[in-house]
ZAMARGU-4260 file (C-alpha; in steps of 0.2 Angstrom, whole numbers, plus 5000, padded with zeros to 4 digits):
<rodrens>
0) 5056/4802/4881 | 5044/4816/4885 | 5051/4832/4879 | 5053/4849/4888 | 5047/4863/4881
5) 5046/4882/4886 | 5029/4890/4885 | 5034/4908/4890 | 5048/4915/4899 | 5044/4908/4915
10) 5034/4893/4912 | 5040/4876/4904 | 5029/4860/4899 | 5034/4844/4903 | 5021/4827/4903
15) 5006/4839/4898 | 5008/4852/4913 | 5017/4869/4915 | 5029/4872/4929 | 5037/4888/4935
20) 5054/4889/4928 | 5061/4897/4944 | 5053/4882/4955 | 5069/4873/4950 | 5058/4857/4949
25) 5068/4843/4938 | 5061/4831/4926 | 5066/4817/4937 | 5055/4823/4951 | 5042/4824/4940
30) 5045/4806/4934 | 5046/4800/4951 | 5027/4803/4952 | 5023/4787/4941 | 5031/4776/4955
35) 5022/4785/4969 | 5013/4770/4981 | 4995/4775/4982 | 4988/4766/4997 | 4969/4763/4998
40) 4967/4775/5013 | 4975/4791/5003 | 4965/4806/4999 | 4968/4817/4986 | 4963/4835/4984
45) 4962/4839/4966 | 4959/4857/4961 | 4965/4868/4946 | 4975/4882/4954 | 4965/4897/4963
50) 4948/4885/4964 | 4946/4885/4982 | 4962/4873/4987 | 4966/4882/5002 | 4949/4880/5009
55) 4948/4862/5005 | 4966/4860/5014 | 4958/4867/5029 | 4941/4857/5027 | 4950/4841/5026
60) 4964/4845/5039 | 4950/4849/5051 | 4940/4833/5048 | 4955/4823/5049 | 4960/4832/5067
65) 4943/4827/5072 | 4942/4809/5066 | 4962/4805/5069 | 4968/4809/5087 | 4987/4813/5083
70) 4984/4819/5067 | 4996/4833/5067 | 4988/4850/5074 | 5004/4859/5075 | 5010/4860/5059
75) 5002/4871/5043 | 4988/4864/5031 | 5002/4865/5017 | 5014/4853/5026 | 5002/4842/5032
80) 4992/4840/5015 | 5007/4844/5002 | 5006/4848/4984 | 5010/4830/4978 | 5018/4837/4960
85) 5029/4849/4969 | 5038/4835/4979 | 5057/4829/4975 | 5062/4811/4974 | 5067/4809/4992
90) 5052/4817/5000 | 5048/4810/5017 | 5029/4812/5013 | 5031/4796/5005 | 5034/4787/5021
95) 5021/4796/5031 | 5008/4787/5042 | 4991/4784/5037 | 4979/4794/5031 | 4990/4802/5019
100) 4983/4818/5012 | 4988/4828/4996 | 4983/4842/4984 | 4984/4833/4968 | 4949/4809/4978
105) 4939/4825/4980 | 4937/4836/4964 | 4933/4855/4968 | 4926/4864/4955 | 4925/4885/4953
110) 4917/4895/4939 | 4933/4894/4926 | 4929/4913/4924 | 4933/4916/4943 | 4949/4905/4941
115) 4956/4916/4927 | 4952/4931/4938 | 4960/4924/4953 | 4974/4916/4944 | 4978/4933/4936
120) 4978/4942/4955 | 4989/4927/4961 | 5003/4929/4946 | 5005/4947/4953 | 5009/4939/4970
125) 5018/4924/4966 | 5037/4928/4966 | 5039/4911/4955 | 5029/4919/4941 | 5032/4935/4930
130) 5018/4948/4934 | 5006/4948/4919 | 5008/4963/4907 | 4990/4966/4907 | 4973/4957/4910
135) 4971/4955/4891 | 4987/4945/4888 | 4984/4935/4902 | 4966/4932/4896 | 4973/4924/4879
140) 4987/4914/4890 | 4974/4907/4899 | 4962/4902/4884 | 4976/4896/4876 | 4982/4884/4891
145) 4999/4894/4892 | 4998/4899/4910 | 5001/4888/4927 | 4997/4871/4925 | 4990/4873/4908
150) 4971/4870/4902 | 4957/4871/4914 | 4946/4864/4902 | 4959/4848/4900 | 4960/4848/4919
155) 4942/4845/4921 | 4938/4834/4908 | 4952/4820/4913 | 4947/4820/4930 | 4928/4818/4927
160) 4931/4806/4914 | 4940/4795/4928 | 4927/4799/4941 | 4920/4780/4944 | 4938/4773/4940
165) 4945/4782/4954 | 4930/4786/4966 | 4930/4805/4965 | 4919/4816/4974 | 4915/4832/4965
170) 4912/4848/4976 | 4907/4865/4968 | 4915/4881/4977 | 4898/4890/4975 | 4889/4876/4983
175) 4901/4878/4999 | 4897/4895/4999 | 4879/4893/4999 | 4878/4877/5012 | 4896/4875/5020
180) 4890/4863/5033 | 4881/4853/5022 | 4894/4851/5009 | 4906/4846/5025 | 4894/4831/5029
185) 4895/4826/5010 | 4913/4825/5012 | 4913/4816/5027 | 4901/4803/5020 | 4913/4801/5005
190) 4928/4798/5016 | 4919/4787/5028 | 4922/4799/5043 | 4909/4798/5057 | 4909/4815/5065
195) 4897/4822/5079 | 4886/4836/5076 | 4898/4847/5087 | 4913/4840/5079 | 4905/4845/5061
200) 4900/4863/5069 | 4919/4865/5073 | 4925/4860/5055 | 4912/4873/5050 | 4917/4887/5061
205) 4936/4885/5058 | 4932/4883/5038 | 4925/4900/5036 | 4934/4913/5027 | 4934/4925/5041
210) 4943/4912/5054 | 4954/4906/5039 | 4960/4924/5035 | 4967/4926/5053 | 4972/4908/5055
215) 4992/4906/5051 | 4990/4887/5048 | 4978/4890/5036 | 4981/4906/5026 | 5000/4903/5020
220) 5005/4919/5030 | 5022/4911/5032 | 5025/4911/5014 | 5021/4931/5014 | 5033/4934/5027
225) 5047/4924/5019 | 5042/4933/5003 | 5036/4919/4991 | 5020/4929/4990 | 5021/4947/4990
230) 5003/4950/4996 | 4990/4939/5006 | 4984/4924/4997 | 4967/4923/5002 | 4959/4939/4992
235) 4939/4938/4992 | 4933/4921/4997 | 4917/4925/4983 | 4910/4919/4968 | 4906/4931/4954
240) 4922/4943/4954 | 4924/4939/4935 | 4910/4951/4931 | 4921/4966/4938 | 4935/4961/4926
245) 4928/4952/4909 | 4922/4964/4895 | 4906/4958/4887 | 4918/4951/4871 | 4929/4942/4883
250) 4914/4934/4892 | 4906/4930/4875 | 4921/4921/4869 | 4924/4913/4884 | 4908/4905/4883
255) 4909/4900/4866 | 4926/4891/4870 | 4918/4883/4885 | 4904/4876/4875 | 4916/4870/4861
260) 4928/4861/4873 | 4915/4853/4886 | 4902/4848/4871 | 4906/4829/4875 | 4907/4832/4894
265) 4895/4820/4903 | 4891/4833/4917 | 4890/4849/4905 | 4874/4856/4912 | 4880/4855/4930
270) 4898/4863/4924 | 4889/4876/4914 | 4878/4882/4927 | 4895/4889/4935 | 4897/4901/4922
275) 4881/4911/4928
</rodrens>
């Protein structure tokens, strides 16, 4: 039987993943995932926290709305594309009609230094986590895998190792910033969804940071209003913000650990370019 271990005062570790104590998830809810029946039409978004999950939810939601008439347009993206690891045993998502989409294959990657910084700010807003006492303390916890979810390195390696077996499409956040339309076209091709040029243009326009920030369906505004978050969840939508936070020594240490952890990684050159 898997043990349940306290990692910090607000996080417990179970089955290799760190969960907030205040979220009140039960081990049986997590155990139930092994019995989740996966359908051939299921689509999963795989992201480490604060790696562009909300952005990918919006893109996928827009693609599905354009290609599947009747796919819910009047609910939030979070409700339509839920976080699978947070569902309870009797969650109705299991019986939802096809295609089902969930955040938990398309793998989205963001410079892990930016992930660290974004997660740091997020921890100050999310009521289920204690606010970090300092960036220095949070930096160490992140590098040691003692923050929400766990180790970024372990997360990325396990999914890329299963890329062919699980048919995973890798998307880089930085590439989406440079050419959103091009990445949307690739995602559609991966999903087997044939959209008109006009429909693709609509997906792209609706998925810009500017559009999403004022769209309550996409921006998690309801969770701010219900005080799950104390500030808006969409902060900047840029890459490279780590340069405003990491010291020279922290950056050097991060890159040292990165190369040690990812030395056997088959796509090290692609991932390493994210660090710049």
